[in-house]
Backbone and ligand atoms as CSV (ligand in chain L), in Angstrom:
chain,resi,resn,atom,element,x,y,z
A,1,MET,N,N,-7.384,-21.657,9.587
A,1,MET,CA,C,-6.724,-20.381,9.881
A,1,MET,C,C,-7.044,-19.365,8.784
A,2,ILE,N,N,-7.175,-18.106,9.191
A,2,ILE,CA,C,-7.313,-17.037,8.202
A,2,ILE,C,C,-6.185,-16.016,8.415
A,3,VAL,N,N,-5.876,-15.319,7.336
A,3,VAL,CA,C,-4.905,-14.232,7.388
A,3,VAL,C,C,-5.633,-12.964,6.978
A,4,ALA,N,N,-5.538,-11.929,7.816
A,4,ALA,CA,C,-6.024,-10.605,7.414
A,4,ALA,C,C,-4.801,-9.878,6.874
A,5,LEU,N,N,-4.873,-9.527,5.617
A,5,LEU,CA,C,-3.736,-8.882,4.958
A,5,LEU,C,C,-4.107,-7.436,4.685
A,6,SER,N,N,-3.398,-6.560,5.366
A,6,SER,CA,C,-3.709,-5.141,5.262
A,6,SER,C,C,-2.484,-4.440,4.697
A,7,ARG,N,N,-2.714,-3.472,3.846
A,7,ARG,CA,C,-1.605,-2.821,3.167
A,7,ARG,C,C,-1.866,-1.328,3.085
A,8,PHE,N,N,-0.854,-0.536,3.303
A,8,PHE,CA,C,-0.987,0.900,3.038
A,8,PHE,C,C,0.350,1.457,2.604
A,9,LYS,N,N,0.301,2.638,2.024
A,9,LYS,CA,C,1.520,3.263,1.508
A,9,LYS,C,C,1.667,4.637,2.135
A,10,ILE,N,N,2.863,4.910,2.622
A,10,ILE,CA,C,3.130,6.165,3.323
A,10,ILE,C,C,3.488,7.239,2.297
A,11,ALA,N,N,2.801,8.395,2.419
A,11,ALA,CA,C,2.969,9.443,1.406
A,11,ALA,C,C,4.085,10.413,1.766
A,12,ASN,N,N,4.347,10.582,3.058
A,12,ASN,CA,C,5.413,11.519,3.441
A,12,ASN,C,C,6.628,10.746,3.952
A,13,ASP,N,N,7.574,11.473,4.503
A,13,ASP,CA,C,8.873,10.876,4.808
A,13,ASP,C,C,8.870,10.221,6.201
A,14,MET,N,N,7.878,9.346,6.465
A,14,MET,CA,C,7.743,8.842,7.835
A,14,MET,C,C,7.831,7.320,7.939
A,15,ALA,N,N,8.358,6.683,6.906
A,15,ALA,CA,C,8.421,5.211,6.928
A,15,ALA,C,C,9.207,4.700,8.143
A,16,GLU,N,N,10.292,5.374,8.472
A,16,GLU,CA,C,11.118,4.907,9.594
A,16,GLU,C,C,10.331,4.999,10.912
A,17,GLU,N,N,9.607,6.108,11.100
A,17,GLU,CA,C,8.801,6.264,12.328
A,17,GLU,C,C,7.741,5.167,12.416
A,18,VAL,N,N,7.153,4.803,11.280
A,18,VAL,CA,C,6.121,3.758,11.292
A,18,VAL,C,C,6.760,2.410,11.654
A,19,ARG,N,N,7.934,2.147,11.122
A,19,ARG,CA,C,8.654,0.908,11.483
A,19,ARG,C,C,8.897,0.845,12.984
A,20,VAL,N,N,9.380,1.960,13.529
A,20,VAL,CA,C,9.689,1.991,14.967
A,20,VAL,C,C,8.407,1.786,15.777
A,21,ALA,N,N,7.304,2.408,15.333
A,21,ALA,CA,C,6.038,2.234,16.052
A,21,ALA,C,C,5.614,0.765,16.047
A,22,PHE,N,N,5.783,0.088,14.914
A,22,PHE,CA,C,5.441,-1.339,14.878
A,22,PHE,C,C,6.376,-2.149,15.767
A,23,GLN,N,N,7.665,-1.778,15.743
A,23,GLN,CA,C,8.621,-2.530,16.578
A,23,GLN,C,C,8.289,-2.362,18.062
A,24,ASN,N,N,7.728,-1.213,18.412
A,24,ASN,CA,C,7.346,-0.959,19.815
A,24,ASN,C,C,5.842,-1.109,20.009
A,25,ARG,N,N,5.231,-1.923,19.202
A,25,ARG,CA,C,3.760,-1.998,19.230
A,25,ARG,C,C,3.272,-2.396,20.624
A,26,PRO,N,N,2.032,-2.013,20.953
A,26,PRO,CA,C,1.556,-2.195,22.324
A,26,PRO,C,C,1.284,-3.653,22.724
A,27,HIS,N,N,1.236,-4.536,21.755
A,27,HIS,CA,C,1.030,-5.970,22.041
A,27,HIS,C,C,-0.319,-6.269,22.688
A,28,LEU,N,N,-1.263,-5.360,22.530
A,28,LEU,CA,C,-2.612,-5.642,23.056
A,28,LEU,C,C,-3.241,-6.805,22.305
A,29,VAL,N,N,-3.000,-6.831,21.001
A,29,VAL,CA,C,-3.648,-7.843,20.167
A,29,VAL,C,C,-3.194,-9.255,20.552
A,30,ASP,N,N,-2.017,-9.359,21.160
A,30,ASP,CA,C,-1.480,-10.693,21.470
A,30,ASP,C,C,-2.423,-11.509,22.356
A,31,GLY,N,N,-3.235,-10.799,23.168
A,31,GLY,CA,C,-4.148,-11.508,24.061
A,31,GLY,C,C,-5.547,-11.682,23.486
A,32,ALA,N,N,-5.771,-11.226,22.249
A,32,ALA,CA,C,-7.125,-11.305,21.674
A,32,ALA,C,C,-7.486,-12.755,21.350
A,33,ALA,N,N,-8.757,-13.105,21.590
A,33,ALA,CA,C,-9.222,-14.470,21.310
A,33,ALA,C,C,-8.979,-14.795,19.839
A,34,GLY,N,N,-8.384,-15.928,19.578
A,34,GLY,CA,C,-8.197,-16.394,18.205
A,34,GLY,C,C,-6.968,-15.824,17.502
A,35,PHE,N,N,-6.256,-14.889,18.145
A,35,PHE,CA,C,-5.065,-14.301,17.510
A,35,PHE,C,C,-3.923,-15.307,17.546
A,36,LEU,N,N,-3.284,-15.526,16.390
A,36,LEU,CA,C,-2.200,-16.510,16.321
A,36,LEU,C,C,-0.825,-15.870,16.120
A,37,GLY,N,N,-0.797,-14.685,15.507
A,37,GLY,CA,C,0.509,-14.049,15.286
A,37,GLY,C,C,0.423,-13.044,14.159
A,38,MET,N,N,1.490,-12.297,13.978
A,38,MET,CA,C,1.498,-11.288,12.923
A,38,MET,C,C,2.910,-11.060,12.400
A,39,GLU,N,N,2.995,-10.577,11.180
A,39,GLU,CA,C,4.253,-10.145,10.591
A,39,GLU,C,C,3.995,-8.798,9.922
A,40,VAL,N,N,4.943,-7.925,10.038
A,40,VAL,CA,C,4.838,-6.619,9.380
A,40,VAL,C,C,6.035,-6.505,8.452
A,41,MET,N,N,5.790,-6.151,7.215
A,41,MET,CA,C,6.884,-6.155,6.244
A,41,MET,C,C,6.692,-5.086,5.178
A,42,SER,N,N,7.801,-4.817,4.485
A,42,SER,CA,C,7.763,-3.912,3.335
A,42,SER,C,C,8.381,-4.640,2.159
A,43,PRO,N,N,7.887,-4.381,0.953
A,43,PRO,CA,C,8.580,-4.930,-0.221
A,43,PRO,C,C,10.027,-4.418,-0.216
A,44,THR,N,N,10.971,-5.270,-0.605
A,44,THR,CA,C,12.382,-4.866,-0.541
A,44,THR,C,C,12.655,-3.650,-1.430
A,45,ASP,N,N,11.825,-3.457,-2.435
A,45,ASP,CA,C,12.073,-2.317,-3.331
A,45,ASP,C,C,11.086,-1.164,-3.108
A,46,SER,N,N,10.352,-1.198,-1.984
A,46,SER,CA,C,9.380,-0.127,-1.734
A,46,SER,C,C,9.154,0.027,-0.234
A,47,LYS,N,N,10.082,0.723,0.404
A,47,LYS,CA,C,10.043,0.815,1.868
A,47,LYS,C,C,8.884,1.651,2.394
A,48,SER,N,N,8.237,2.413,1.518
A,48,SER,CA,C,7.111,3.222,1.999
A,48,SER,C,C,5.814,2.417,2.067
A,49,GLU,N,N,5.852,1.188,1.568
A,49,GLU,CA,C,4.662,0.330,1.669
A,49,GLU,C,C,4.771,-0.554,2.895
A,50,ILE,N,N,3.671,-0.663,3.619
A,50,ILE,CA,C,3.631,-1.564,4.775
A,50,ILE,C,C,2.590,-2.642,4.487
A,51,TRP,N,N,3.006,-3.865,4.633
A,51,TRP,CA,C,2.109,-5.017,4.486
A,51,TRP,C,C,2.056,-5.707,5.836
A,52,LEU,N,N,0.836,-5.855,6.330
A,52,LEU,CA,C,0.655,-6.384,7.674
A,52,LEU,C,C,-0.170,-7.669,7.582
A,53,PHE,N,N,0.444,-8.765,7.980
A,53,PHE,CA,C,-0.251,-10.059,8.010
A,53,PHE,C,C,-0.617,-10.355,9.452
A,54,THR,N,N,-1.896,-10.517,9.722
A,54,THR,CA,C,-2.264,-11.016,11.048
A,54,THR,C,C,-2.960,-12.361,10.851
A,55,ARG,N,N,-2.555,-13.319,11.646
A,55,ARG,CA,C,-3.077,-14.691,11.531
A,55,ARG,C,C,-4.055,-14.954,12.670
A,56,TRP,N,N,-5.204,-15.509,12.308
A,56,TRP,CA,C,-6.290,-15.756,13.271
A,56,TRP,C,C,-6.833,-17.163,13.079
A,57,SER,N,N,-7.390,-17.713,14.145
A,57,SER,CA,C,-7.959,-19.061,14.024
A,57,SER,C,C,-9.188,-19.063,13.122
A,58,ASP,N,N,-9.931,-17.938,13.106
A,58,ASP,CA,C,-11.162,-17.873,12.313
A,58,ASP,C,C,-11.522,-16.407,12.084
A,59,GLU,N,N,-12.378,-16.174,11.102
A,59,GLU,CA,C,-12.723,-14.805,10.703
A,59,GLU,C,C,-13.486,-14.057,11.800
A,60,GLN,N,N,-14.342,-14.785,12.539
A,60,GLN,CA,C,-15.095,-14.175,13.644
A,60,GLN,C,C,-14.169,-13.479,14.635
A,61,SER,N,N,-13.091,-14.177,14.984
A,61,SER,CA,C,-12.151,-13.633,15.974
A,61,SER,C,C,-11.532,-12.337,15.453
A,62,TYR,N,N,-11.128,-12.346,14.195
A,62,TYR,CA,C,-10.548,-11.138,13.602
A,62,TYR,C,C,-11.562,-10.002,13.630
A,63,ARG,N,N,-12.805,-10.300,13.233
A,63,ARG,CA,C,-13.814,-9.243,13.143
A,63,ARG,C,C,-14.143,-8.676,14.527
A,64,ALA,N,N,-14.195,-9.555,15.521
A,64,ALA,CA,C,-14.489,-9.101,16.890
A,64,ALA,C,C,-13.395,-8.144,17.366
A,65,TRP,N,N,-12.140,-8.465,17.093
A,65,TRP,CA,C,-11.038,-7.588,17.510
A,65,TRP,C,C,-11.095,-6.258,16.740
A,66,HIS,N,N,-11.349,-6.349,15.445
A,66,HIS,CA,C,-11.332,-5.155,14.596
A,66,HIS,C,C,-12.433,-4.168,14.979
A,67,ARG,N,N,-13.562,-4.699,15.416
A,67,ARG,CA,C,-14.697,-3.859,15.850
A,67,ARG,C,C,-14.474,-3.249,17.221
A,68,GLY,N,N,-13.615,-3.879,18.008
A,68,GLY,CA,C,-13.615,-3.591,19.440
A,68,GLY,C,C,-12.677,-2.472,19.865
A,69,HIS,N,N,-12.684,-2.232,21.132
A,69,HIS,CA,C,-11.919,-1.186,21.796
A,69,HIS,C,C,-10.413,-1.364,21.580
A,70,ASP,N,N,-9.929,-2.610,21.621
A,70,ASP,CA,C,-8.486,-2.856,21.537
A,70,ASP,C,C,-7.903,-2.438,20.189
A,71,TYR,N,N,-8.724,-2.500,19.154
A,71,TYR,CA,C,-8.228,-2.058,17.845
A,71,TYR,C,C,-7.830,-0.589,17.928
A,72,HIS,N,N,-8.675,0.213,18.547
A,72,HIS,CA,C,-8.402,1.661,18.645
A,72,HIS,C,C,-7.234,1.920,19.591
A,73,GLU,N,N,-7.213,1.217,20.689
A,73,GLU,CA,C,-6.098,1.359,21.639
A,73,GLU,C,C,-4.776,0.992,20.972
A,74,SER,N,N,-4.803,-0.042,20.138
A,74,SER,CA,C,-3.585,-0.520,19.481
A,74,SER,C,C,-3.059,0.483,18.471
A,75,HIS,N,N,-3.871,1.438,18.070
A,75,HIS,CA,C,-3.450,2.401,17.056
A,75,HIS,C,C,-3.164,3.778,17.616
A,76,LYS,N,N,-3.107,3.890,18.931
A,76,LYS,CA,C,-2.809,5.191,19.556
A,76,LYS,C,C,-1.421,5.687,19.206
A,77,GLY,N,N,-0.507,4.746,18.918
A,77,GLY,CA,C,0.893,5.108,18.678
A,77,GLY,C,C,1.203,5.448,17.233
A,78,ILE,N,N,0.183,5.576,16.389
A,78,ILE,CA,C,0.452,5.953,14.996
A,78,ILE,C,C,1.143,7.315,14.995
A,79,PRO,N,N,2.326,7.399,14.366
A,79,PRO,CA,C,3.096,8.649,14.447
A,79,PRO,C,C,2.289,9.858,13.975
A,80,LYS,N,N,2.394,10.944,14.747
A,80,LYS,CA,C,1.669,12.178,14.404
A,80,LYS,C,C,2.203,12.728,13.086
A,81,GLY,N,N,1.283,13.165,12.239
A,81,GLY,CA,C,1.697,13.754,10.962
A,81,GLY,C,C,1.822,12.735,9.834
A,82,LEU,N,N,1.548,11.451,10.161
A,82,LEU,CA,C,1.639,10.422,9.121
A,82,LEU,C,C,0.602,10.682,8.024
A,83,LYS,N,N,1.065,10.637,6.780
A,83,LYS,CA,C,0.139,10.779,5.651
A,83,LYS,C,C,0.229,9.527,4.788
A,84,LEU,N,N,-0.946,9.028,4.389
A,84,LEU,CA,C,-0.986,7.831,3.549
A,84,LEU,C,C,-1.352,8.223,2.122
A,85,VAL,N,N,-0.881,7.458,1.178
A,85,VAL,CA,C,-1.281,7.659,-0.212
A,85,VAL,C,C,-2.760,7.302,-0.317
A,86,GLN,N,N,-3.554,8.257,-0.787
A,86,GLN,CA,C,-4.995,8.023,-0.884
A,86,GLN,C,C,-5.282,6.826,-1.766
A,87,GLY,N,N,-6.169,5.971,-1.280
A,87,GLY,CA,C,-6.547,4.802,-2.068
A,87,GLY,C,C,-5.575,3.639,-1.949
A,88,SER,N,N,-4.509,3.806,-1.144
A,88,SER,CA,C,-3.505,2.734,-1.053
A,88,SER,C,C,-3.866,1.695,0.002
A,89,THR,N,N,-4.872,1.994,0.817
A,89,THR,CA,C,-5.181,1.107,1.938
A,89,THR,C,C,-6.140,0.007,1.493
A,90,THR,N,N,-5.728,-1.220,1.700
A,90,THR,CA,C,-6.624,-2.342,1.393
A,90,THR,C,C,-6.570,-3.341,2.548
A,91,ILE,N,N,-7.661,-4.041,2.737
A,91,ILE,CA,C,-7.676,-5.155,3.694
A,91,ILE,C,C,-8.313,-6.341,2.984
A,92,GLY,N,N,-7.683,-7.480,3.058
A,92,GLY,CA,C,-8.269,-8.700,2.499
A,92,GLY,C,C,-8.235,-9.792,3.541
A,93,ILE,N,N,-9.239,-10.631,3.512
A,93,ILE,CA,C,-9.277,-11.784,4.417
A,93,ILE,C,C,-9.015,-13.023,3.563
A,94,PHE,N,N,-8.018,-13.780,3.934
A,94,PHE,CA,C,-7.589,-14.933,3.149
A,94,PHE,C,C,-7.762,-16.204,3.960
A,95,GLU,N,N,-8.337,-17.203,3.317
A,95,GLU,CA,C,-8.470,-18.510,3.952
A,95,GLU,C,C,-7.229,-19.343,3.616
A,96,VAL,N,N,-6.550,-19.814,4.631
A,96,VAL,CA,C,-5.370,-20.651,4.404
A,96,VAL,C,C,-5.861,-22.090,4.254
A,97,PHE,N,N,-5.625,-22.710,3.102
A,97,PHE,CA,C,-6.148,-24.057,2.898
A,97,PHE,C,C,-5.045,-25.107,2.729
A,98,ALA,N,N,-3.799,-24.668,2.743
A,98,ALA,CA,C,-2.695,-25.638,2.702
A,98,ALA,C,C,-1.434,-24.933,3.181
A,99,ASN,N,N,-0.508,-25.713,3.704
A,99,ASN,CA,C,0.812,-25.144,4.012
A,99,ASN,C,C,1.852,-26.247,4.043
L,1,HEM,C1,C,-4.384,1.820,7.143
L,1,HEM,C2,C,-4.119,2.398,8.237
L,1,HEM,C3,C,-3.262,1.806,9.301
L,1,HEM,C4,C,-2.150,2.371,9.803
L,1,HEM,C5,C,-1.510,3.682,9.374
L,1,HEM,C6,C,-1.675,1.487,10.840
L,1,HEM,C7,C,-0.564,1.719,11.594
L,1,HEM,C8,C,-0.174,1.001,12.675
L,1,HEM,C9,C,0.962,1.294,13.512
L,1,HEM,C10,C,1.951,2.441,13.304
L,1,HEM,C11,C,1.000,0.347,14.483
L,1,HEM,C12,C,2.055,0.234,15.572
L,1,HEM,C13,C,1.497,0.328,16.948
L,1,HEM,C14,C,0.819,1.597,17.338
L,1,HEM,O1,O,0.699,2.510,16.521
L,1,HEM,O2,O,0.378,1.706,18.486
L,1,HEM,C15,C,-0.102,-0.550,14.248
L,1,HEM,C16,C,-0.399,-1.675,14.990
L,1,HEM,C17,C,-1.231,-2.683,14.592
L,1,HEM,N1,N,-2.104,-2.634,13.543
L,1,HEM,FE1,FE,-2.319,-1.106,12.271
L,1,HEM,N2,N,-2.485,0.401,10.926
L,1,HEM,C18,C,-3.469,0.536,9.984
L,1,HEM,C19,C,-4.485,-0.364,9.729
L,1,HEM,C20,C,-4.590,-1.604,10.294
L,1,HEM,C21,C,-5.554,-2.605,9.918
L,1,HEM,C22,C,-6.617,-2.435,8.842
L,1,HEM,C23,C,-5.338,-3.676,10.701
L,1,HEM,C24,C,-6.076,-4.988,10.671
L,1,HEM,C25,C,-5.638,-5.995,10.003
L,1,HEM,C26,C,-4.249,-3.354,11.598
L,1,HEM,C27,C,-3.716,-4.182,12.542
L,1,HEM,C28,C,-2.751,-3.838,13.470
L,1,HEM,C29,C,-2.254,-4.706,14.541
L,1,HEM,C30,C,-2.686,-6.151,14.812
L,1,HEM,C31,C,-1.311,-3.975,15.259
L,1,HEM,C32,C,-0.536,-4.423,16.513
L,1,HEM,C33,C,-1.383,-4.046,17.703
L,1,HEM,C34,C,-0.818,-4.478,19.036
L,1,HEM,O3,O,0.378,-4.710,19.171
L,1,HEM,O4,O,-1.643,-4.571,19.964
L,1,HEM,N3,N,-3.830,-2.093,11.319
L,1,HEM,N4,N,-0.804,-0.133,13.147
């Protein structure tokens, strides 16, 4: 299993709107090949940061989804006017080797 860990920080006062958008997410990714699940969270002391864990059976599956049409469709609901802290966005691919 791999985890794609993506993180960004919201620069304006829109953290609540982003939470609501995730809570109402389109669920397109749920049917993607190799998708196992996801969690979206914020550090308890930094609500403007969003950390998104998506779990996949293998890196190929994640990359195929990220390149494809569904990735863009899944992001149509990003709240209008959202501003991110420049340089705050990171994506890492992690290999899970024990649990
Ligand atoms: C850095 C800029 C990003 C922002 C601001 C952002 C924001 C959002 C928001 C607000 C949603 C809720 C649903 C919607 O908007 O329609 C969403 C969904 C999602 N995002 Fe992102 N996202 C970003 C990058 C990423 C990256 C790099 C990944 C890959 C790991 C990712 C994976 C997902 C997934 C899996 C969903 C759920 C899609 C679904 O339910 O079909 N996002 N994103």
